[in-house]
C-alpha positions as CSV (number, residue, x, y, z in Angstrom):
1,M,80.1,-45.3,-61.3
2,N,83.0,-42.9,-61.1
3,K,84.1,-40.8,-64.1
4,N,87.1,-43.0,-64.9
5,N,85.0,-46.2,-64.9
6,E,82.5,-44.5,-67.1
7,N,85.2,-43.4,-69.6
8,N,86.7,-46.9,-69.6
9,K,83.2,-48.4,-70.4
10,I,82.8,-46.0,-73.3
11,N,86.3,-46.8,-74.7
12,N,85.7,-50.5,-74.4
13,N,82.4,-50.2,-76.1
14,N,84.0,-48.1,-78.9
15,N,86.8,-50.7,-79.4
16,E,84.5,-53.6,-79.5
17,Y,82.2,-51.9,-81.9
18,N,85.1,-50.9,-84.2
19,N,86.5,-54.4,-84.2
20,K,83.1,-55.8,-85.3
21,I,82.3,-53.1,-87.8
22,N,85.8,-53.1,-89.4
23,Y,86.0,-56.9,-89.5
24,K,87.7,-58.1,-92.7
25,F,85.9,-61.0,-94.4
26,E,88.6,-63.4,-95.4
27,K,87.0,-66.8,-96.0
28,E,86.0,-68.1,-99.4
29,P,82.3,-67.0,-99.9
30,N,81.6,-70.0,-102.3
31,N,81.7,-72.1,-99.1
32,L,78.5,-70.3,-97.9
33,K,75.8,-72.9,-96.8
34,Y,72.1,-72.3,-96.1
35,K,71.4,-72.3,-92.4
36,Y,67.7,-71.4,-91.9
37,D,65.1,-68.7,-92.5
38,I,65.6,-65.7,-90.3
39,T,62.2,-64.0,-90.8
40,S,59.7,-63.1,-93.4
41,T,59.4,-59.8,-95.2
42,N,56.7,-58.1,-97.4
43,S,59.1,-58.0,-100.3
44,Y,56.8,-57.8,-103.3
45,Y,57.7,-54.2,-103.6
46,G,61.0,-52.3,-103.6
47,C,64.4,-53.4,-104.6
48,N,67.9,-53.4,-103.1
49,D,67.5,-52.2,-99.5
50,I,64.2,-53.9,-98.7
51,F,65.7,-55.0,-95.4
52,E,68.6,-53.9,-93.3
53,V,71.1,-55.6,-90.9
54,F,73.4,-53.7,-88.6
55,I,75.6,-53.8,-85.5
56,S,74.5,-51.2,-83.0
57,Y,77.0,-49.0,-81.3
58,K,74.7,-48.8,-78.3
59,D,75.1,-52.5,-77.2
60,N,77.4,-54.1,-79.9
61,K,74.5,-56.5,-80.8
62,E,73.4,-57.4,-84.3
63,Y,69.9,-56.6,-85.5
64,I,67.9,-57.1,-88.6
65,I,65.0,-54.9,-89.8
66,S,62.3,-56.1,-92.1
67,K,59.0,-54.7,-93.3
68,D,55.6,-56.3,-92.9
69,I,52.2,-56.2,-94.7
70,N,50.9,-53.6,-92.3
71,Y,53.6,-51.1,-93.4
72,N,55.6,-51.4,-90.2
73,L,59.3,-52.0,-89.7
74,N,60.1,-54.9,-87.3
75,I,63.4,-55.1,-85.5
76,F,64.8,-58.5,-84.5
77,T,68.0,-59.7,-82.8
78,L,70.1,-61.6,-85.3
79,L,71.3,-64.1,-82.7
80,D,68.0,-65.5,-81.6
81,N,65.5,-63.9,-84.0
82,K,63.5,-62.2,-81.2
83,K,61.4,-59.1,-82.1
84,I,62.4,-56.2,-79.9
85,K,60.4,-53.4,-81.5
86,S,58.0,-52.4,-84.2
87,L,58.2,-48.9,-85.8
88,Y,54.9,-47.3,-86.8
89,G,54.7,-44.3,-89.1
90,H,54.4,-45.4,-92.7
91,K,50.9,-45.7,-94.2
92,N,51.9,-47.4,-97.5
93,I,54.3,-50.0,-98.9
94,I,57.8,-49.5,-97.6
95,N,60.3,-49.4,-100.5
96,T,63.6,-49.1,-98.7
97,V,65.3,-49.0,-95.3
98,R,68.9,-48.2,-94.6
99,Y,71.1,-47.8,-91.4
100,F,73.6,-45.1,-90.9
101,I,75.9,-44.0,-88.0
102,N,77.3,-40.6,-87.5
103,N,81.0,-41.1,-86.7
104,K,81.2,-37.6,-85.3
105,D,79.0,-38.4,-82.3
106,Y,78.1,-42.1,-82.8
107,N,74.3,-41.3,-83.1
108,E,72.6,-44.0,-85.1
109,Y,69.7,-43.6,-87.5
110,L,67.4,-45.6,-89.8
111,I,66.0,-43.9,-92.9
112,S,63.0,-45.5,-94.7
113,A,60.7,-44.5,-97.6
114,D,57.3,-45.6,-98.8
115,H,54.8,-45.5,-101.7
116,N,53.1,-42.4,-100.1
117,F,56.2,-40.4,-100.9
118,I,57.1,-40.2,-97.2
119,V,60.6,-40.5,-95.9
120,I,61.1,-41.1,-92.2
121,I,64.3,-40.7,-90.2
122,W,64.3,-42.9,-87.0
123,D,66.7,-41.9,-84.2
124,I,68.0,-45.2,-82.8
125,S,70.0,-43.4,-80.1
126,N,66.7,-41.9,-78.9
127,N,64.7,-45.2,-78.6
128,Y,63.9,-45.3,-82.4
129,N,61.8,-42.2,-82.1
130,I,60.9,-40.3,-85.3
131,K,63.4,-37.5,-85.8
132,Y,61.9,-36.2,-89.0
133,Q,59.2,-37.1,-91.5
134,I,59.5,-35.6,-95.0
135,N,56.7,-35.5,-97.5
136,T,58.4,-35.2,-100.9
137,I,55.0,-33.9,-102.3
138,Y,55.8,-34.7,-106.0
139,N,53.7,-37.9,-106.3
140,K,56.7,-39.9,-107.3
141,Y,58.0,-43.1,-105.6
142,I,61.2,-42.7,-103.5
143,Y,63.6,-45.1,-105.0
144,S,66.5,-44.5,-102.7
145,C,67.6,-42.4,-99.7
146,L,70.7,-41.9,-97.5
147,L,72.3,-39.8,-94.8
148,V,75.6,-38.0,-95.2
149,F,77.8,-36.8,-92.3
150,P,80.6,-34.6,-93.7
151,H,83.5,-34.2,-91.3
152,N,84.3,-30.8,-92.8
153,N,80.8,-29.3,-92.2
154,N,78.7,-28.5,-89.2
155,D,75.5,-29.8,-90.8
156,D,74.5,-33.3,-91.8
157,Y,72.2,-34.2,-94.7
158,I,69.3,-36.3,-95.9
159,I,69.3,-37.2,-99.6
160,T,66.3,-38.6,-101.5
161,S,65.8,-39.7,-105.1
162,T,62.7,-40.5,-107.1
163,N,61.5,-41.9,-110.4
164,S,60.9,-39.3,-113.0
165,N,58.0,-38.2,-115.2
166,F,58.6,-36.1,-118.3
167,S,55.2,-34.4,-117.8
168,D,55.9,-33.0,-114.4
169,N,57.6,-29.7,-113.5
170,D,59.8,-31.0,-110.7
171,K,63.2,-29.5,-110.8
172,S,65.2,-32.6,-109.9
173,A,64.9,-36.3,-109.0
174,T,67.5,-35.8,-106.2
175,K,66.9,-33.5,-103.2
176,I,68.9,-32.5,-100.1
177,Y,67.5,-31.8,-96.7
178,S,69.2,-30.8,-93.4
179,L,69.4,-33.6,-90.9
180,N,70.0,-31.2,-88.1
181,Y,67.1,-28.8,-88.9
182,G,64.8,-30.8,-91.2
183,N,64.4,-28.1,-93.8
184,F,64.8,-28.5,-97.6
185,I,68.1,-27.2,-98.8
186,K,68.5,-27.7,-102.6
187,Y,67.9,-29.8,-105.7
188,I,70.9,-31.5,-107.3
189,N,71.3,-30.2,-110.8
190,N,71.5,-32.5,-113.9
191,T,68.9,-35.0,-112.6
192,N,65.6,-33.6,-113.9
193,N,63.6,-36.1,-115.9
194,I,65.8,-39.0,-114.8
195,S,64.9,-41.9,-112.6
196,I,67.6,-42.3,-109.9
197,N,67.6,-45.9,-108.7
198,Y,70.2,-45.9,-106.0
199,L,72.2,-43.4,-104.0
200,L,75.7,-43.5,-102.6
201,S,77.9,-40.8,-101.0
202,W,81.6,-40.5,-101.7
203,Y,84.3,-38.4,-100.0
204,N,87.0,-37.4,-102.5
205,K,90.2,-37.3,-100.5
206,K,92.1,-35.5,-103.3
207,N,89.9,-32.3,-103.2
208,N,88.3,-32.7,-99.7
209,K,84.8,-32.6,-101.1
210,Y,81.7,-34.8,-100.7
211,Y,79.7,-36.1,-103.7
212,I,76.4,-37.8,-104.3
213,I,76.6,-40.8,-106.7
214,Q,73.3,-41.4,-108.4
215,L,72.8,-44.6,-110.3
216,A,70.3,-44.1,-113.1
217,Y,69.3,-45.4,-116.5
218,R,72.3,-45.9,-118.7
219,K,74.5,-43.6,-116.7
220,I,75.9,-42.7,-113.3
221,I,75.8,-39.0,-112.3
222,I,78.2,-37.8,-109.7
223,S,77.4,-34.4,-108.3
224,N,78.8,-32.2,-105.5
225,L,76.9,-32.5,-102.3
226,L,76.3,-28.7,-101.8
227,E,78.0,-26.9,-104.7
228,D,76.5,-26.8,-108.2
229,E,79.3,-29.0,-109.7
230,L,78.8,-31.9,-112.0
231,Y,81.9,-34.1,-111.2
232,S,81.2,-36.7,-113.9
233,E,78.7,-38.7,-115.9
234,L,79.9,-42.2,-116.3
235,I,78.6,-44.0,-119.3
236,Y,79.5,-47.4,-120.7
237,Q,77.3,-49.2,-123.3
238,P,75.5,-51.6,-123.5
239,E,74.3,-50.8,-120.0
240,D,70.7,-50.8,-118.9
241,Y,69.3,-49.6,-115.5
242,H,72.0,-49.3,-112.8
243,N,70.3,-51.0,-109.8
244,S,72.9,-50.9,-107.0
245,G,76.5,-50.3,-106.2
246,F,79.2,-49.8,-103.6
247,I,82.5,-47.9,-103.3
248,Y,85.8,-49.5,-102.2
249,N,89.4,-48.4,-101.9
250,K,92.3,-50.3,-103.3
251,D,96.0,-49.2,-103.7
252,N,95.0,-45.7,-102.6
253,N,92.4,-45.4,-105.4
254,D,88.6,-45.3,-105.1
255,Y,86.4,-47.5,-107.2
256,L,82.7,-47.7,-107.8
257,C,81.2,-51.2,-108.6
258,S,77.7,-51.1,-110.1
259,S,75.2,-53.7,-111.2
260,S,72.7,-53.4,-114.1
261,E,69.6,-55.2,-115.4
262,N,71.2,-56.6,-118.5
263,G,73.8,-58.6,-116.6
264,Y,76.7,-56.2,-116.5
265,I,78.9,-55.4,-113.5
266,N,81.0,-52.4,-114.1
267,I,83.9,-51.1,-112.0
268,W,84.7,-47.4,-112.4
269,D,87.9,-45.5,-111.5
270,L,86.4,-42.6,-109.6
271,Y,89.4,-40.3,-109.8
272,N,90.2,-40.9,-113.5
273,K,86.4,-41.0,-114.3
274,N,86.6,-44.0,-116.6
275,I,85.8,-47.7,-116.7
276,F,88.3,-50.0,-115.0
277,K,86.7,-53.4,-115.5
278,V,83.6,-54.9,-117.1
279,I,82.1,-58.3,-116.2
280,N,79.2,-59.6,-118.2
281,I,77.0,-62.4,-116.8
282,N,74.7,-63.7,-119.6
283,N,71.0,-64.2,-119.1
284,C,70.9,-62.4,-115.8
285,C,69.1,-59.4,-114.3
286,L,71.4,-58.1,-111.5
287,E,70.0,-56.3,-108.5
288,H,71.7,-55.6,-105.2
289,I,75.5,-56.0,-105.2
290,I,77.9,-56.1,-102.3
291,Q,81.6,-56.4,-101.6
292,W,82.7,-59.6,-99.7
293,N,86.3,-58.5,-99.7
294,N,88.9,-57.2,-102.3
295,K,88.8,-60.6,-104.1
296,Y,85.1,-61.3,-104.3
297,I,81.8,-59.5,-104.9
298,I,78.3,-61.0,-104.6
299,V,75.2,-60.0,-106.5
300,A,71.5,-60.8,-106.4
301,D,70.3,-62.5,-109.6
302,Y,66.7,-61.5,-110.0
303,L,66.0,-63.6,-113.1
304,N,67.5,-66.9,-111.8
305,K,66.3,-66.7,-108.2
306,C,69.7,-66.9,-106.6
307,F,72.8,-64.9,-105.9
308,K,76.1,-65.2,-107.7
309,I,79.7,-65.0,-106.4
310,I,82.3,-63.4,-108.7
311,N,86.0,-63.8,-108.2
312,L,87.5,-60.5,-109.4
313,E,90.9,-62.0,-110.0
314,N,89.9,-64.6,-112.6
315,E,86.3,-63.5,-113.2
316,I,85.0,-67.0,-112.4
317,I,81.2,-66.8,-111.5
318,E,79.6,-69.4,-109.2
319,D,76.0,-69.9,-108.2
320,I,75.2,-71.0,-104.6
321,E,72.5,-73.6,-104.2
322,K,69.1,-72.3,-105.0
323,R,66.9,-72.1,-101.9
324,H,64.6,-69.2,-102.9
325,T,61.6,-69.9,-104.9
326,E,61.2,-66.4,-106.3
327,S,63.5,-63.6,-107.5
328,V,66.3,-62.6,-105.1
329,I,66.5,-58.8,-104.8
330,C,68.5,-58.0,-101.7
331,I,71.7,-59.4,-100.0
332,K,73.6,-58.2,-97.0
333,K,76.8,-59.5,-95.3
334,I,77.1,-59.6,-91.5
335,Y,79.5,-61.1,-89.0
336,H,77.0,-63.4,-87.2
337,P,77.5,-63.7,-83.4
338,K,77.3,-67.5,-83.6
339,Y,78.3,-68.4,-87.2
340,G,80.9,-65.7,-88.1
341,E,81.1,-64.6,-91.7
342,S,77.6,-64.8,-93.1
343,L,75.2,-63.5,-95.7
344,L,71.5,-62.7,-95.7
345,S,69.3,-62.9,-98.8
346,A,65.8,-61.7,-99.4
347,A,63.5,-62.6,-102.3
348,W,59.9,-62.2,-103.6
349,D,59.1,-65.4,-101.8
350,K,58.9,-63.2,-98.7
351,T,61.7,-65.0,-96.9
352,I,65.1,-63.7,-95.5
353,K,67.6,-66.6,-95.4
354,L,70.8,-66.9,-93.5
355,W,73.9,-68.4,-95.2
356,S,77.1,-69.0,-93.3
357,I,80.5,-70.5,-93.8
358,N,80.9,-72.1,-90.3
């Protein structure tokens, strides 16, 4: 293959990938219908990211990753549910797995954490080989982890968070490591003796800085990625544990949407550092929350064994037919290669179910 053909192939792959990854979900999510069970998962432990689904830059195919009872991660094709690989490395219950792509070089990674306080970074671009294995040492469960790829910095970063214990001497629940070199860099201040349930990264366009958003008990802590700067502590009563969240942009403003155990969904204005909207769903325990589009959000309802669709314009809340027999704890949206706009849900009944509009 000559150089021009090679470059054309790369450009076509890039365009196809970007079209899929940036696809805008437009159909009404309350038309989602159960299709079939995708696979099973050992989902009695962990919350939020107990499985992952992604579109790979390598081949533009959709994949789903779920954990099994032998502490392995199994990777399946979403189209025909064929297992292509098992990842071995964890020795205890896997709590979380997340997918990230570095938009600077299009390298792809998985990051997973287990009950043995081990965090593993898997290099998808290098046949899913282990890039790093980190032992957090401090005998505390890893609740969440993520990768950050700042465009204004030569290094990339691994972030981990744990539950907290008032009797220990650990300096912080949130730690930063170098993705390029594997070494520990720093603790994030203001998170000692706090359980951090979920991590997000946020690029503040107004000051050209990167922040780590830490969802914790009764507050959300936003800290500078590398500087010792507390950007904000967001507090709104009567909140309980913040379990999950996502960031979205609307009208050139950035918002954080978070879910909590006592049924509250809170939307925060990140630039003004205040509450923008509060939605209360009575008699619910809310876990994983995702954005369907700018009109709808969807949240896993742990208590009622279902997921709920919330219209942000009129705050109407709808339940989709109940198919899970145990608590729903994780949901993901995906543009399915056959059915189009779709949703995946996982529950303590150990099943991952596919829901689609078409």
